MOPAC internal coordinates of N, CA, C and O (Angstrom, degrees):
PM7 1SCF
backbone

  N    0.0000 0     0.00 0     0.00 0    0    0    0
  C    1.4476 1     0.00 0     0.00 0    1    0    0
  C    1.5263 1   108.64 1     0.00 0    2    1    0
  O    1.2310 1   120.35 1   -54.02 1    3    2    1
  N    1.3021 1   116.94 1   125.98 1    3    2    1
  C    1.4535 1   120.48 1  -178.47 1    5    3    2
  C    1.5217 1   110.57 1   -83.06 1    6    5    3
  O    1.2310 1   121.93 1   -13.58 1    7    6    5
  N    1.3008 1   113.92 1   166.42 1    7    6    5
  C    1.4586 1   119.78 1  -179.74 1    9    7    6
  C    1.5286 1   110.36 1   -62.90 1   10    9    7
  O    1.2310 1   120.34 1   142.77 1   11   10    9
  N    1.3214 1   116.96 1   -37.23 1   11   10    9
  C    1.4635 1   121.01 1  -179.51 1   13   11   10
  C    1.5162 1   111.39 1   -61.00 1   14   13   11
  O    1.2310 1   120.19 1   138.39 1   15   14   13
  N    1.3206 1   117.24 1   -41.61 1   15   14   13
  C    1.4633 1   120.81 1  -179.42 1   17   15   14
  C    1.5244 1   111.45 1   -68.81 1   18   17   15
  O    1.2310 1   120.16 1   150.35 1   19   18   17
  N    1.3173 1   117.29 1   -29.65 1   19   18   17
  C    1.4641 1   120.03 1   178.34 1   21   19   18
  C    1.5226 1   111.50 1   -77.93 1   22   21   19
  O    1.2310 1   120.15 1   147.27 1   23   22   21
  N    1.3107 1   117.31 1   -32.73 1   23   22   21
  C    1.4584 1   121.33 1  -177.55 1   25   23   22
  C    1.5225 1   111.46 1   -81.68 1   26   25   23
  O    1.2310 1   119.64 1   151.09 1   27   26   25
  N    1.3228 1   118.29 1   -28.91 1   27   26   25
  C    1.4637 1   122.60 1  -175.34 1   29   27   26
  C    1.5302 1   113.44 1   -52.86 1   30   29   27
  O    1.2310 1   118.45 1   130.78 1   31   30   29
  N    1.3387 1   120.55 1   -49.22 1   31   30   29
  C    1.4743 1   119.24 1   178.90 1   33   31   30
  C    1.5337 1   112.60 1   -61.37 1   34   33   31
  O    1.2310 1   120.43 1   143.20 1   35   34   33
  N    1.3112 1   116.78 1   -36.80 1   35   34   33
  C    1.4591 1   120.68 1   178.41 1   37   35   34
  C    1.5274 1   110.64 1   -63.51 1   38   37   35
  O    1.2310 1   120.39 1   137.00 1   39   38   37
  N    1.3180 1   116.86 1   -43.00 1   39   38   37
  C    1.4625 1   121.42 1   179.93 1   41   39   38
  C    1.5238 1   110.19 1   -64.62 1   42   41   39
  O    1.2310 1   120.11 1   137.02 1   43   42   41
  N    1.3218 1   117.40 1   -42.98 1   43   42   41
  C    1.4600 1   121.40 1  -179.90 1   45   43   42
  C    1.5308 1   110.53 1   -64.00 1   46   45   43
  O    1.2310 1   120.24 1   133.69 1   47   46   45
  N    1.3154 1   117.15 1   -46.31 1   47   46   45
  C    1.4637 1   120.31 1   179.27 1   49   47   46
  C    1.5309 1   111.73 1   -64.00 1   50   49   47
  O    1.2310 1   120.46 1   141.24 1   51   50   49
  N    1.3096 1   116.72 1   -38.76 1   51   50   49
  C    1.4608 1   120.38 1   177.37 1   53   51   50
  C    1.5244 1   110.74 1   -64.15 1   54   53   51
  O    1.2310 1   120.23 1   137.04 1   55   54   53
  N    1.3237 1   117.17 1   -42.96 1   55   54   53
  C    1.4638 1   121.19 1   178.79 1   57   55   54
  C    1.5263 1   110.97 1   -62.53 1   58   57   55
  O    1.2310 1   120.27 1   137.71 1   59   58   57
  N    1.3164 1   117.10 1   -42.29 1   59   58   57
  C    1.4660 1   121.03 1   178.55 1   61   59   58
  C    1.5260 1   110.30 1   -63.30 1   62   61   59
  O    1.2310 1   120.68 1   136.47 1   63   62   61
  N    1.3214 1   116.30 1   -43.53 1   63   62   61
  C    1.4631 1   120.62 1   178.60 1   65   63   62
  C    1.5262 1   111.06 1   -60.88 1   66   65   63
  O    1.2310 1   120.27 1   135.24 1   67   66   65
  N    1.3218 1   117.08 1   -44.76 1   67   66   65
  C    1.4628 1   121.20 1  -179.80 1   69   67   66
  C    1.5276 1   110.50 1   -63.45 1   70   69   67
  O    1.2310 1   120.03 1   137.88 1   71   70   69
  N    1.3207 1   117.55 1   -42.12 1   71   70   69
  C    1.4645 1   120.67 1   178.48 1   73   71   70
  C    1.5244 1   111.82 1   -63.03 1   74   73   71
  O    1.2310 1   120.53 1   137.79 1   75   74   73
  N    1.3196 1   116.59 1   -42.21 1   75   74   73
  C    1.4622 1   119.73 1   177.40 1   77   75   74
  C    1.5271 1   111.30 1   -63.98 1   78   77   75
  O    1.2310 1   120.87 1   138.63 1   79   78   77
  N    1.3042 1   115.95 1   -41.37 1   79   78   77
  C    1.4598 1   120.57 1   178.19 1   81   79   78
  C    1.5248 1   110.95 1   -62.97 1   82   81   79
  O    1.2310 1   120.39 1   138.09 1   83   82   81
  N    1.3177 1   116.86 1   -41.91 1   83   82   81
  C    1.4632 1   120.34 1   177.85 1   85   83   82
  C    1.5216 1   111.75 1   -63.68 1   86   85   83
  O    1.2310 1   120.41 1   141.88 1   87   86   85
  N    1.3174 1   116.81 1   -38.12 1   87   86   85
  C    1.4676 1   120.03 1   178.14 1   89   87   86
  C    1.5226 1   111.14 1   -63.01 1   90   89   87
  O    1.2310 1   120.71 1   140.27 1   91   90   89
  N    1.3156 1   116.25 1   -39.73 1   91   90   89
  C    1.4611 1   120.45 1  -179.62 1   93   91   90
  C    1.5258 1   110.64 1   -69.75 1   94   93   91
  O    1.2310 1   120.39 1   138.67 1   95   94   93
  N    1.3243 1   116.86 1   -41.33 1   95   94   93
  C    1.4607 1   120.84 1  -175.66 1   97   95   94
  C    1.5234 1   113.51 1   -83.22 1   98   97   95
  O    1.2310 1   120.13 1   165.70 1   99   98   97
  N    1.3190 1   117.35 1   -14.30 1   99   98   97
  C    1.4654 1   120.55 1  -175.80 1  101   99   98
  C    1.5228 1   112.05 1   -56.21 1  102  101   99
  O    1.2310 1   120.71 1   136.75 1  103  102  101
  N    1.2907 1   116.25 1   -43.25 1  103  102  101
  C    1.4668 1   120.34 1  -177.82 1  105  103  102
  C    1.5243 1   111.02 1   -61.86 1  106  105  103
  O    1.2310 1   120.46 1   138.17 1  107  106  105
  N    1.3249 1   116.72 1   -41.83 1  107  106  105
  C    1.4576 1   120.36 1  -179.62 1  109  107  106
  C    1.5198 1   111.58 1   -68.48 1  110  109  107
  O    1.2310 1   120.62 1   141.78 1  111  110  109
  N    1.3188 1   116.41 1   -38.22 1  111  110  109
  C    1.4625 1   120.18 1  -178.79 1  113  111  110
  C    1.5175 1   110.63 1   -66.70 1  114  113  111
  O    1.2310 1   120.17 1   131.32 1  115  114  113
  N    1.3247 1   117.29 1   -48.68 1  115  114  113
  C    1.4604 1   120.14 1  -178.00 1  117  115  114
  C    1.5246 1   111.87 1   -70.35 1  118  117  115
  O    1.2310 1   119.62 1   157.64 1  119  118  117
  N    1.3143 1   118.33 1   -22.36 1  119  118  117
  C    1.4610 1   120.88 1   178.33 1  121  119  118
  C    1.5291 1   111.37 1   -65.11 1  122  121  119
  O    1.2310 1   120.23 1   155.88 1  123  122  121
  N    1.3316 1   117.16 1   -24.12 1  123  122  121
  C    1.4620 1   120.63 1   179.05 1  125  123  122
  C    1.5211 1   111.97 1   -67.48 1  126  125  123
  O    1.2310 1   120.06 1   157.05 1  127  126  125
  N    1.3216 1   117.49 1   -22.95 1  127  126  125
  C    1.4531 1   121.37 1  -174.31 1  129  127  126
  C    1.5245 1   113.11 1  -103.62 1  130  129  127
  O    1.2310 1   120.28 1  -160.33 1  131  130  129
  N    1.3083 1   117.08 1    19.67 1  131  130  129
  C    1.4562 1   120.60 1   176.75 1  133  131  130
  C    1.5254 1   109.18 1   -67.90 1  134  133  131
  O    1.2310 1   120.06 1   -37.66 1  135  134  133
  N    1.3324 1   117.49 1   142.34 1  135  134  133
  C    1.4676 1   120.43 1  -174.81 1  137  135  134
  C    1.5211 1   114.77 1   -60.65 1  138  137  135
  O    1.2310 1   119.48 1   151.22 1  139  138  137
  N    1.3195 1   118.60 1   -28.78 1  139  138  137
  C    1.4616 1   119.76 1  -176.87 1  141  139  138
  C    1.5225 1   113.15 1   -81.24 1  142  141  139
  O    1.2310 1   119.63 1   171.48 1  143  142  141
  N    1.3242 1   118.32 1    -8.52 1  143  142  141
  C    1.4615 1   121.04 1   179.64 1  145  143  142
  C    1.5271 1   109.83 1   -95.92 1  146  145  143
  O    1.2310 1   120.89 1   -32.56 1  147  146  145
  N    1.3281 1   115.91 1   147.44 1  147  146  145
  C    1.4505 1   119.47 1   177.09 1  149  147  146
  C    1.5179 1   109.01 1   -71.73 1  150  149  147
  O    1.2310 1   121.40 1   -37.36 1  151  150  149
  N    1.3034 1   114.92 1   142.64 1  151  150  149
  C    1.4623 1   120.34 1  -175.31 1  153  151  150
  C    1.5227 1   109.30 1  -130.66 1  154  153  151
  O    1.2310 1   120.78 1   -27.89 1  155  154  153
  N    1.3129 1   116.12 1   152.11 1  155  154  153
  C    1.4491 1   120.66 1   177.26 1  157  155  154
  C    1.5264 1   111.49 1   -62.63 1  158  157  155
  O    1.2310 1   120.16 1   161.00 1  159  158  157
  N    1.3224 1   117.30 1   -19.00 1  159  158  157
  C    1.4675 1   122.05 1  -178.80 1  161  159  158
  C    1.5233 1   112.33 1   -67.79 1  162  161  159
  O    1.2310 1   119.70 1   164.13 1  163  162  161
  N    1.3068 1   118.17 1   -15.87 1  163  162  161
  C    1.4601 1   121.93 1  -175.50 1  165  163  162
  C    1.5290 1   112.76 1   -94.12 1  166  165  163
  O    1.2310 1   119.65 1  -170.50 1  167  166  165
  N    1.3042 1   118.27 1     9.50 1  167  166  165
  C    1.4604 1   120.76 1  -179.55 1  169  167  166
  C    1.5186 1   110.59 1   -69.71 1  170  169  167
  O    1.2310 1   120.94 1   -31.47 1  171  170  169
  N    1.3168 1   115.80 1   148.53 1  171  170  169
  C    1.4582 1   122.23 1   176.80 1  173  171  170
  C    1.5128 1   108.74 1  -148.79 1  174  173  171
  O    1.2310 1   120.87 1   -20.77 1  175  174  173
  N    1.3313 1   115.94 1   159.23 1  175  174  173
  C    1.4526 1   120.57 1   172.17 1  177  175  174
  C    1.5093 1   114.18 1    93.24 1  178  177  175
  O    1.2310 1   121.67 1    14.59 1  179  178  177
  N    1.3195 1   114.42 1  -165.41 1  179  178  177
  C    1.4600 1   121.59 1  -175.95 1  181  179  178
  C    1.5233 1   111.04 1   -79.77 1  182  181  179
  O    1.2310 1   121.77 1   -27.56 1  183  182  181
  N    1.3276 1   114.22 1   152.44 1  183  182  181
  C    1.4623 1   121.24 1   175.66 1  185  183  182
  C    1.5235 1   106.60 1  -102.92 1  186  185  183
  O    1.2310 1   120.21 1   -54.62 1  187  186  185
  N    1.3144 1   117.20 1   125.38 1  187  186  185
  C    1.4680 1   120.96 1  -171.02 1  189  187  186
  C    1.5277 1   113.57 1   -67.60 1  190  189  187
  O    1.2310 1   119.32 1   154.24 1  191  190  189
  N    1.3226 1   118.90 1   -25.76 1  191  190  189
  C    1.4601 1   121.12 1  -176.06 1  193  191  190
  C    1.5266 1   113.56 1   -83.43 1  194  193  191
  O    1.2310 1   119.22 1   167.31 1  195  194  193
  N    1.3267 1   119.09 1   -12.69 1  195  194  193
  C    1.4638 1   120.53 1  -176.99 1  197  195  194
  C    1.5236 1   110.59 1  -148.12 1  198  197  195
  O    1.2310 1   120.73 1    -6.66 1  199  198  197
  N    1.3088 1   116.21 1   173.34 1  199  198  197
  C    1.4622 1   122.55 1  -177.65 1  201  199  198
  C    1.5283 1   111.50 1   -91.10 1  202  201  199
  O    1.2310 1   120.00 1  -128.67 1  203  202  201
  N    1.3201 1   117.60 1    51.33 1  203  202  201
  C    1.4615 1   119.91 1  -179.49 1  205  203  202
  C    1.5223 1   109.80 1  -144.84 1  206  205  203
  O    1.2310 1   121.52 1   -10.66 1  207  206  205
  N    1.3120 1   114.70 1   169.34 1  207  206  205
  C    1.4564 1   120.60 1   179.21 1  209  207  206
  C    1.5203 1   109.34 1  -113.23 1  210  209  207
  O    1.2310 1   121.13 1   -13.98 1  211  210  209
  N    1.3012 1   115.44 1   166.02 1  211  210  209
  C    1.4690 1   118.71 1   177.75 1  213  211  210
  C    1.5233 1   110.65 1   -64.66 1  214  213  211
  O    1.2310 1   120.15 1   149.46 1  215  214  213
  N    1.3246 1   117.31 1   -30.54 1  215  214  213
  C    1.4615 1   120.40 1   178.44 1  217  215  214
  C    1.5247 1   111.14 1   -65.78 1  218  217  215
  O    1.2310 1   120.30 1   139.19 1  219  218  217
  N    1.3494 1   117.04 1   -40.81 1  219  218  217
  C    1.4673 1   119.25 1   179.34 1  221  219  218
  C    1.5234 1   111.17 1   -68.39 1  222  221  219
  O    1.2310 1   120.02 1   143.72 1  223  222  221
  N    1.3201 1   117.56 1   -36.28 1  223  222  221
  C    1.4637 1   120.88 1   175.81 1  225  223  222
  C    1.5235 1   109.98 1   -65.22 1  226  225  223
  O    1.2310 1   120.57 1   137.00 1  227  226  225
  N    1.3183 1   116.52 1   -43.00 1  227  226  225
  C    1.4596 1   121.19 1   179.15 1  229  227  226
  C    1.5283 1   110.78 1   -62.45 1  230  229  227
  O    1.2310 1   120.23 1   136.58 1  231  230  229
  N    1.3313 1   117.17 1   -43.42 1  231  230  229
  C    1.4649 1   120.58 1   177.15 1  233  231  230
  C    1.5195 1   111.30 1   -62.05 1  234  233  231
  O    1.2310 1   120.58 1   136.37 1  235  234  233
  N    1.3285 1   116.49 1   -43.63 1  235  234  233
  C    1.4614 1   120.29 1   178.90 1  237  235  234
  C    1.5252 1   110.71 1   -60.88 1  238  237  235
  O    1.2310 1   120.53 1   135.01 1  239  238  237
  N    1.3203 1   116.59 1   -44.99 1  239  238  237
  C    1.4670 1   119.96 1   178.55 1  241  239  238
  C    1.5224 1   111.29 1   -61.37 1  242  241  239
  O    1.2310 1   120.38 1   136.15 1  243  242  241
  N    1.3247 1   116.88 1   -43.85 1  243  242  241
  C    1.4641 1   120.58 1  -176.32 1  245  243  242
  C    1.5196 1   113.39 1   -70.48 1  246  245  243
  O    1.2310 1   119.85 1   142.13 1  247  246  245
  N    1.3311 1   117.90 1   -37.87 1  247  246  245
  C    1.4631 1   120.55 1  -172.96 1  249  247  246
  C    1.5228 1   114.25 1  -101.77 1  250  249  247
  O    1.2310 1   119.39 1   161.44 1  251  250  249
  N    1.3147 1   118.77 1   -18.56 1  251  250  249
  C    1.4621 1   121.14 1  -179.16 1  253  251  250
  C    1.5309 1   112.54 1  -112.04 1  254  253  251
  O    1.2310 1   120.60 1   127.44 1  255  254  253
  N    1.3055 1   116.46 1   -52.56 1  255  254  253
  C    1.4669 1   120.68 1  -174.35 1  257  255  254
  C    1.5241 1   111.91 1   -77.30 1  258  257  255
  O    1.2310 1   120.31 1   133.33 1  259  258  257
  N    1.3259 1   117.01 1   -46.67 1  259  258  257
  C    1.4672 1   121.27 1  -176.01 1  261  259  258
  C    1.5336 1   112.85 1   -57.36 1  262  261  259
  O    1.2310 1   118.42 1   133.63 1  263  262  261
  N    1.3511 1   120.62 1   -46.37 1  263  262  261
  C    1.4680 1   119.24 1   178.51 1  265  263  262
  C    1.5274 1   113.16 1   -61.60 1  266  265  263
  O    1.2310 1   120.49 1   143.64 1  267  266  265
  N    1.3151 1   116.67 1   -36.36 1  267  266  265
  C    1.4690 1   119.80 1   178.39 1  269  267  266
  C    1.5235 1   110.05 1   -66.28 1  270  269  267
  O    1.2310 1   120.36 1   137.09 1  271  270  269
  N    1.3251 1   116.93 1   -42.91 1  271  270  269
  C    1.4616 1   120.26 1   177.96 1  273  271  270
  C    1.5221 1   111.45 1   -63.13 1  274  273  271
  O    1.2310 1   120.07 1   141.48 1  275  274  273
  N    1.3228 1   117.47 1   -38.52 1  275  274  273
  C    1.4605 1   120.59 1   178.91 1  277  275  274
  C    1.5227 1   110.99 1   -63.83 1  278  277  275
  O    1.2310 1   120.05 1   140.41 1  279  278  277
  N    1.3374 1   117.51 1   -39.59 1  279  278  277
  C    1.4687 1   120.45 1   176.83 1  281  279  278
  C    1.5268 1   110.50 1   -63.03 1  282  281  279
  O    1.2310 1   120.75 1   136.31 1  283  282  281
  N    1.3276 1   116.17 1   -43.69 1  283  282  281
  C    1.4640 1   119.82 1   179.85 1  285  283  282
  C    1.5225 1   111.42 1   -64.36 1  286  285  283
  O    1.2310 1   120.29 1   138.92 1  287  286  285
  N    1.3184 1   117.05 1   -41.08 1  287  286  285
  C    1.4594 1   120.58 1  -178.66 1  289  287  286
  C    1.5223 1   112.82 1   -69.50 1  290  289  287
  O    1.2310 1   120.06 1   156.30 1  291  290  289
  N    1.3143 1   117.48 1   -23.70 1  291  290  289
  C    1.4652 1   119.74 1  -179.42 1  293  291  290
  C    1.5258 1   112.31 1   -81.29 1  294  293  291
  O    1.2310 1   119.71 1   167.44 1  295  294  293
  N    1.3151 1   118.16 1   -12.56 1  295  294  293
  C    1.4671 1   121.79 1  -179.22 1  297  295  294
  C    1.5203 1   110.73 1   -85.68 1  298  297  295
  O    1.2310 1   121.40 1   -30.28 1  299  298  297
  N    1.3227 1   114.92 1   149.72 1  299  298  297
  C    1.4598 1   120.71 1   173.55 1  301  299  298
  C    1.5213 1   108.74 1   -76.77 1  302  301  299
  O    1.2310 1   120.92 1   -40.14 1  303  302  301
  N    1.3036 1   115.84 1   139.86 1  303  302  301
  C    1.4604 1   120.16 1  -179.15 1  305  303  302
  C    1.5218 1   111.70 1   -74.28 1  306  305  303
  O    1.2310 1   120.39 1   139.15 1  307  306  305
  N    1.3181 1   116.86 1   -40.85 1  307  306  305
  C    1.4576 1   120.48 1  -176.59 1  309  307  306
  C    1.4990 1   111.07 1  -101.19 1  310  309  307
  O    1.2310 1   120.10 1   180.00 1  311  310  309

């Protein structure tokens, strides 16, 4: 019996467990984004701890961080 055959059931069971966990938590996660609740997305103005605004942080995230994350997400892990 090879190592792959011994690990395969563990990987399948782990994947099933993660999927079940995601199904249970999905409702709680999406509840955070309901329109009637306050969200971090509605911030505006200056940030007291640094010399920047929420708009500049948002621009940095959209034009610098997001493209890098997209490149990473498009790569195969293994």
